[in-house]
MIDOSE-1310 file (N, C-alpha, C; in nm, 2 decimals, decimal comma, always signed):
residues 131
mdah	+0,27/-0,01/+3,07/+0,40/-0,02/+2,94/+0,54/+0,08/+2,96; +0,63/+0,01/+2,99/+0,78/+0,04/+2,98/+0,81/+0,12/+2,91; +0,96/+0,20/+2,87/+0,98/+0,27/+2,80/+0,98/+0,17/+2,65; +1,09/+0,03/+2,68/+1,09/-0,07/+2,58/+1,00/-0,12/+2,50
eetr	+0,91/-0,11/+2,55/+0,75/-0,15/+2,50/+0,73/-0,03/+2,39; +0,74/+0,08/+2,43/+0,68/+0,20/+2,34/+0,75/+0,22/+2,25; +0,87/+0,15/+2,19/+0,97/+0,16/+2,09/+0,92/+0,05/+2,02; +0,81/-0,04/+2,02/+0,78/-0,17/+1,95/+0,65/-0,16/+1,91
lrld	+0,62/-0,25/+1,81/+0,46/-0,22/+1,76/+0,48/-0,37/+1,67; +0,36/-0,40/+1,65/+0,30/-0,53/+1,56/+0,34/-0,43/+1,44; +0,37/-0,52/+1,29/+0,43/-0,50/+1,19/+0,27/-0,44/+1,14; +0,15/-0,52/+1,13/+0,04/-0,49/+1,04/-0,02/-0,43/+1,12
kwlw	-0,04/-0,36/+1,26/-0,03/-0,22/+1,33/-0,03/-0,11/+1,26; +0,13/-0,14/+1,23/+0,20/-0,01/+1,21/+0,13/+0,03/+1,08; +0,16/-0,06/+0,98/+0,14/-0,06/+0,87/-0,01/+0,00/+0,84; -0,12/-0,03/+0,92/-0,26/+0,02/+0,93/-0,25/+0,15/+1,00
aarf	-0,15/+0,17/+1,10/-0,17/+0,34/+1,19/-0,09/+0,42/+1,04; +0,01/+0,39/+0,97/+0,07/+0,47/+0,86/-0,01/+0,52/+0,77; -0,13/+0,42/+0,74/-0,23/+0,41/+0,66/-0,14/+0,39/+0,50; -0,08/+0,29/+0,47/-0,01/+0,20/+0,40/-0,16/+0,06/+0,33
fktr	-0,21/+0,06/+0,48/-0,38/-0,01/+0,43/-0,47/+0,02/+0,51; -0,60/-0,01/+0,46/-0,78/+0,09/+0,49/-0,77/-0,05/+0,62; -0,74/-0,16/+0,64/-0,76/-0,19/+0,76/-0,64/-0,33/+0,80; -0,67/-0,35/+0,91/-0,51/-0,43/+0,99/-0,57/-0,57/+0,89
alat	-0,67/-0,60/+0,85/-0,72/-0,72/+0,79/-0,63/-0,72/+0,66; -0,63/-0,64/+0,58/-0,58/-0,57/+0,42/-0,43/-0,61/+0,49; -0,34/-0,54/+0,62/-0,23/-0,50/+0,65/-0,19/-0,65/+0,67; -0,25/-0,75/+0,74/-0,21/-0,88/+0,79/-0,18/-0,97/+0,67
aava	-0,30/-0,96/+0,60/-0,27/-1,03/+0,41/-0,16/-1,03/+0,37; -0,13/-0,85/+0,36/-0,04/-0,84/+0,28/+0,12/-0,90/+0,31; +0,09/-0,88/+0,47/+0,27/-0,95/+0,52/+0,27/-1,07/+0,49; +0,15/-1,17/+0,54/+0,16/-1,27/+0,54/+0,15/-1,31/+0,37
ggkv	+0,13/-1,26/+0,30/+0,16/-1,27/+0,16/+0,29/-1,26/+0,09; +0,38/-1,22/+0,21/+0,52/-1,16/+0,16/+0,56/-1,04/+0,02; +0,43/-0,92/+0,09/+0,41/-0,79/+0,06/+0,55/-0,68/+0,05; +0,52/-0,72/+0,25/+0,59/-0,67/+0,33/+0,77/-0,73/+0,37
hvng	+0,85/-0,64/+0,39/+0,97/-0,72/+0,39/+1,08/-0,58/+0,49; +1,12/-0,67/+0,63/+1,14/-0,55/+0,74/+1,33/-0,62/+0,72; +1,43/-0,48/+0,69/+1,50/-0,48/+0,69/+1,55/-0,65/+0,57; +1,50/-0,64/+0,46/+1,55/-0,71/+0,39/+1,50/-0,91/+0,39
qrvk	+1,40/-0,94/+0,48/+1,40/-1,05/+0,55/+1,20/-1,02/+0,56; +1,17/-1,17/+0,47/+1,01/-1,16/+0,52/+1,00/-1,18/+0,66; +0,85/-1,14/+0,69/+0,85/-1,18/+0,87/+0,72/-1,19/+0,87; +0,66/-1,24/+0,96/+0,51/-1,22/+1,03/+0,43/-1,12/+1,04
paha	+0,33/-1,11/+1,00/+0,23/-1,02/+1,06/+0,24/-0,93/+1,20; +0,27/-1,01/+1,31/+0,31/-1,00/+1,44/+0,45/-0,95/+1,49; +0,57/-0,93/+1,39/+0,68/-0,90/+1,41/+0,68/-0,74/+1,47; +0,77/-0,77/+1,58/+0,78/-0,64/+1,65/+0,87/-0,57/+1,56
lrig	+0,79/-0,38/+1,51/+0,92/-0,31/+1,43/+0,98/-0,23/+1,55; +1,05/-0,18/+1,49/+1,16/-0,11/+1,59/+1,16/+0,00/+1,54; +1,17/+0,13/+1,58/+1,27/+0,27/+1,55/+1,37/+0,27/+1,48; +1,37/+0,29/+1,32/+1,51/+0,25/+1,24/+1,48/+0,11/+1,15
dllq	+1,40/+0,07/+1,14/+1,38/-0,06/+1,06/+1,37/-0,02/+0,97; +1,33/-0,09/+0,83/+1,37/-0,05/+0,72/+1,27/-0,11/+0,61; +1,13/-0,08/+0,57/+1,06/-0,17/+0,51/+1,00/-0,16/+0,38; +1,00/-0,26/+0,31/+0,97/-0,26/+0,17/+0,80/-0,34/+0,14
irkg	+0,74/-0,24/+0,11/+0,59/-0,25/+0,07/+0,57/-0,25/-0,06; +0,51/-0,38/-0,08/+0,45/-0,36/-0,25/+0,34/-0,36/-0,28; +0,27/-0,26/-0,29/+0,11/-0,22/-0,30/+0,09/-0,23/-0,44; +0,02/-0,36/-0,49/+0,00/-0,28/-0,68/+0,13/-0,28/-0,73
pyqf	+0,12/-0,21/-0,82/+0,25/-0,26/-0,90/+0,36/-0,11/-0,87; +0,30/-0,06/-0,74/+0,38/+0,06/-0,70/+0,48/+0,00/-0,59; +0,64/+0,02/-0,51/+0,68/-0,02/-0,42/+0,72/+0,11/-0,34; +0,74/+0,09/-0,19/+0,71/+0,19/-0,14/+0,89/+0,13/-0,07
vvav	+1,00/+0,21/-0,02/+1,05/+0,20/+0,06/+1,11/+0,29/+0,15; +1,11/+0,25/+0,29/+1,04/+0,38/+0,38/+1,13/+0,32/+0,53; +1,16/+0,40/+0,62/+1,26/+0,40/+0,72/+1,19/+0,44/+0,82; +1,15/+0,36/+0,96/+1,05/+0,39/+1,04/+1,13/+0,51/+1,17
ravn	+1,00/+0,60/+1,16/+1,05/+0,72/+1,21/+1,00/+0,71/+1,37; +0,87/+0,67/+1,41/+0,81/+0,66/+1,51/+0,68/+0,56/+1,53; +0,66/+0,50/+1,61/+0,58/+0,40/+1,61/+0,44/+0,44/+1,65; +0,34/+0,42/+1,62/+0,20/+0,48/+1,70/+0,09/+0,33/+1,68
arrg	+0,02/+0,29/+1,78/-0,08/+0,20/+1,79/-0,21/+0,25/+1,72; -0,23/+0,37/+1,71/-0,36/+0,43/+1,73/-0,35/+0,56/+1,58; -0,48/+0,46/+1,50/-0,48/+0,57/+1,33/-0,54/+0,71/+1,39; -0,43/+0,78/+1,31/-0,47/+0,91/+1,27/-0,50/+1,00/+1,14
paaa	-0,49/+1,11/+1,18/-0,48/+1,16/+1,04/-0,38/+1,15/+0,93; -0,42/+1,18/+0,81/-0,29/+1,17/+0,70/-0,17/+1,19/+0,76; -0,15/+1,35/+0,78/-0,06/+1,42/+0,83/+0,00/+1,37/+0,90; -0,08/+1,31/+1,03/+0,01/+1,25/+1,18/+0,10/+1,12/+1,09
aaql	+0,00/+1,06/+1,03/+0,10/+0,93/+0,95/+0,20/+0,93/+0,89; +0,16/+1,05/+0,82/+0,28/+1,06/+0,74/+0,42/+1,07/+0,81; +0,41/+1,16/+0,93/+0,54/+1,11/+1,02/+0,58/+1,04/+1,10; +0,47/+0,91/+1,07/+0,54/+0,78/+1,11/+0,67/+0,74/+1,04
yees	+0,70/+0,76/+0,94/+0,79/+0,71/+0,82/+0,82/+0,82/+0,74; +0,99/+0,77/+0,69/+1,01/+0,86/+0,60/+1,03/+0,78/+0,45; +1,02/+0,80/+0,34/+1,04/+0,74/+0,24/+1,18/+0,81/+0,14; +1,23/+0,69/+0,16/+1,37/+0,74/+0,06/+1,33/+0,81/-0,09
aesr	+1,47/+0,88/-0,09/+1,41/+0,97/-0,24/+1,41/+0,90/-0,36; +1,50/+0,77/-0,38/+1,48/+0,69/-0,51/+1,34/+0,64/-0,52; +1,33/+0,55/-0,40/+1,15/+0,49/-0,35/+1,06/+0,60/-0,44; +1,10/+0,74/-0,38/+0,96/+0,84/-0,44/+0,95/+0,85/-0,59
amre	+1,13/+0,86/-0,67/+1,14/+0,86/-0,76/+1,07/+0,81/-0,89; +1,10/+0,65/-0,83/+1,09/+0,50/-0,91/+0,95/+0,54/-0,91; +0,84/+0,52/-0,78/+0,69/+0,52/-0,80/+0,66/+0,66/-0,89; +0,69/+0,77/-0,88/+0,67/+0,90/-0,93/+0,66/+0,86/-1,12
qlae	+0,79/+0,80/-1,11/+0,83/+0,77/-1,29/+0,74/+0,65/-1,32; +0,68/+0,56/-1,24/+0,58/+0,44/-1,27/+0,46/+0,48/-1,31; +0,41/+0,60/-1,23/+0,30/+0,64/-1,20/+0,28/+0,72/-1,38; +0,38/+0,81/-1,37/+0,40/+0,87/-1,51/+0,40/+0,78/-1,61
qrrl	+0,46/+0,70/-1,63/+0,41/+0,56/-1,73/+0,31/+0,52/-1,73; +0,25/+0,45/-1,61/+0,09/+0,41/-1,66/+0,01/+0,56/-1,70; +0,04/+0,67/-1,67/-0,06/+0,78/-1,70/-0,05/+0,80/-1,82; +0,07/+0,74/-1,91/+0,11/+0,82/-2,03/+0,03/+0,67/-2,14
vnlg	+0,06/+0,58/-2,08/+0,02/+0,46/-2,15/-0,21/+0,44/-2,18; -0,24/+0,48/-2,05/-0,40/+0,49/-2,04/-0,41/+0,60/-2,14; -0,36/+0,71/-2,13/-0,38/+0,81/-2,27/-0,44/+0,78/-2,37; -0,35/+0,66/-2,46/-0,38/+0,67/-2,56/-0,49/+0,51/-2,57
aprp	-0,58/+0,51/-2,46/-0,66/+0,44/-2,45/-0,83/+0,51/-2,49; -0,89/+0,46/-2,60/-1,02/+0,49/-2,66/-1,14/+0,48/-2,51; -1,19/+0,58/-2,52/-1,29/+0,57/-2,42/-1,41/+0,63/-2,48; -1,51/+0,57/-2,47/-1,66/+0,61/-2,54/-1,70/+0,77/-2,44
dkrp	-1,77/+0,79/-2,55/-1,84/+0,91/-2,50/-1,93/+0,92/-2,38; -2,04/+0,79/-2,40/-2,13/+0,74/-2,24/-2,14/+0,62/-2,20; -2,17/+0,58/-2,10/-2,19/+0,43/-2,05/-2,29/+0,38/-2,17; -2,29/+0,23/-2,21/-2,39/+0,18/-2,28/-2,49/+0,19/-2,18
dkrq	-2,59/+0,17/-2,26/-2,74/+0,19/-2,24/-2,79/+0,02/-2,21; -2,93/-0,02/-2,13/-2,95/-0,16/-2,12/-2,94/-0,26/-2,23; -2,97/-0,21/-2,38/-2,99/-0,29/-2,48/-2,83/-0,29/-2,49; -2,72/-0,23/-2,48/-2,57/-0,26/-2,51/-2,52/-0,33/-2,46
rrqi	-2,56/-0,27/-2,29/-2,49/-0,39/-2,20/-2,53/-0,53/-2,22; -2,67/-0,57/-2,23/-2,71/-0,70/-2,30/-2,62/-0,76/-2,40; -2,59/-0,68/-2,49/-2,52/-0,74/-2,62/-2,37/-0,76/-2,60; -2,31/-0,71/-2,53/-2,16/-0,70/-2,41/-2,14/-0,84/-2,40
irft	-2,26/-0,83/-2,28/-2,34/-0,99/-2,23/-2,29/-1,10/-2,25; -2,35/-1,10/-2,35/-2,37/-1,20/-2,49/-2,22/-1,23/-2,58; -2,21/-1,07/-2,61/-2,09/-1,13/-2,70/-1,94/-1,20/-2,62; -1,92/-1,15/-2,53/-1,83/-1,17/-2,39/-1,85/-1,31/-2,30
gkg	-1,96/-1,39/-2,36/-1,99/-1,48/-2,26/-2,00/-1,50/-2,11; -2,02/-1,36/-2,05/-2,03/-1,39/-1,95/-2,16/-1,37/-1,87; -2,26/-1,43/-1,91/-2,41/-1,42/-1,87/-2,45/-1,54/-1,81
């Protein structure tokens, strides 16, 4: 492998190595589904990612905006994966703000003291009509 090939890597493989997705199949599905953009463009999973590319990754309600700092085809520990990219300050602030809003909304939700027993589960199933 020459030096030029070492600075390029498939997008789905990089997303998996950087621990944005648990499997390459999930990373491939996210890219194919338009959840990942490179430099503002929708791309395919086999797109050659280079150092310096800007990625926008939507994962559930959260959006990450990261710059590629290194490419590595091997998935390592989380500390090593964090060295592959640098998240923008605005992206981090927006994610933290959204997480705080979601936490505050969930605080007001009533929670039962214990799990329903077998009889109560059957009543719930009958009531919701999912049985």
